C-alpha positions in Angstrom: 30.9 19.2 31.8 31.9 15.1 31.4 33.9 14.4 29.0 32.4 11.9 26.6 34.3 8.5 25.6 34.8 8.6 21.4 34.5 5.6 19.5 38.4 6.4 18.8 39.3 6.7 22.3 37.2 3.2 22.9 39.4 1.6 19.9 42.4 2.7 21.5 41.5 1.5 24.5 40.2 -2.2 23.4 43.9 -2.0 21.1 45.5 -1.7 24.4 43.5 -4.5 25.8 44.2 -7.1 23.3 47.5 -6.4 22.9 48.0 -6.9 27.0 46.4 -10.2 27.1 48.4 -11.3 23.9 51.5 -9.9 25.6 50.5 -11.5 29.2 49.9 -14.9 27.3 53.1 -14.7 25.3 55.3 -14.2 28.5 55.4 -17.0 30.3 56.0 -19.1 27.0 58.9 -17.0 26.2 60.3 -17.4 29.6 59.9 -21.1 28.9 62.0 -20.7 25.7 58.9 -21.9 23.9 59.5 -20.7 20.2 56.3 -20.5 19.3 54.2 -17.6 21.3 50.5 -17.5 21.2 49.0 -15.1 18.9 45.6 -13.0 18.9 43.3 -15.0 16.5 41.7 -13.2 13.6 38.5 -13.2 15.2 39.8 -11.4 18.6 41.0 -8.8 16.6 38.6 -8.4 13.9 40.6 -8.8 11.1 39.2 -8.1 7.6 40.1 -8.7 4.2 40.1 -5.6 3.3 41.8 -2.1 4.1 39.8 0.6 6.4 40.3 3.9 5.7 43.6 3.8 4.1 45.2 1.5 6.6 46.0 -1.7 6.0 48.4 -4.5 7.8 51.1 -3.8 4.6 51.7 -0.8 6.4 51.6 -2.2 10.0 54.5 -1.9 12.2 53.4 -5.8 13.0 53.6 -7.1 9.7 56.0 -9.6 8.5 56.1 -9.3 4.8 56.7 -13.1 2.6 60.2 -13.9 3.1 61.1 -11.6 6.0 61.5 -13.0 9.5 61.3 -10.1 11.4 58.3 -7.3 11.6 58.6 -3.4 11.6 58.9 -2.5 8.1 55.7 -3.4 6.6 55.5 -3.9 2.7 58.2 -1.1 2.7 60.8 -3.7 3.5 60.0 -6.1 0.9 59.5 -3.5 -2.0 56.4 -2.7 -3.8 56.5 -6.4 -6.0 55.4 -7.9 -2.8 52.2 -5.3 -2.4 51.6 -5.5 -6.3 51.1 -9.4 -5.9 49.3 -9.5 -2.5 51.0 -12.1 -1.1 50.5 -13.3 2.0 52.8 -12.5 5.0 52.1 -13.3 8.6 52.1 -10.8 11.9 53.8 -10.6 14.7 50.4 -10.6 17.0 48.0 -12.5 15.0 47.8 -16.2 13.9 47.7 -17.4 10.5 48.4 -15.8 7.1 47.8 -12.2 6.8 47.0 -10.5 3.8 48.8 -6.9 3.4 45.7 -5.6 2.1 43.8 -6.6 5.2 43.2 -4.8 8.1 42.6 -5.3 12.0 42.4 -3.4 15.5 45.6 -4.0 16.3 46.9 -1.8 13.4 49.6 0.5 14.2 51.5 2.4 11.7 54.9 2.1 11.2 57.1 5.1 12.9 58.7 7.8 10.5 
């Protein structure tokens, strides 16, 4: 019996492909000392302004809350006031302003 691909395994594969392409694009710029590394577009990562099944940018390891300079804490690092005010932050891998309540296929939960 052959194992069929499930939607979740396809999503995981697509997430890895997009992350790899962003990484490969950014590596030469990082090696040359370019401070503005390339990021994926919102269209490429299927960015949407609302959460999906309880997953949202504010709880993603790549989300950088407003006023912060590094990712990895999500909204927990900025406190719940930033989540309550729904302030836009940024993302380590996606270009542009990012809503804490948004979602894209690059969503990766913050490790416990």
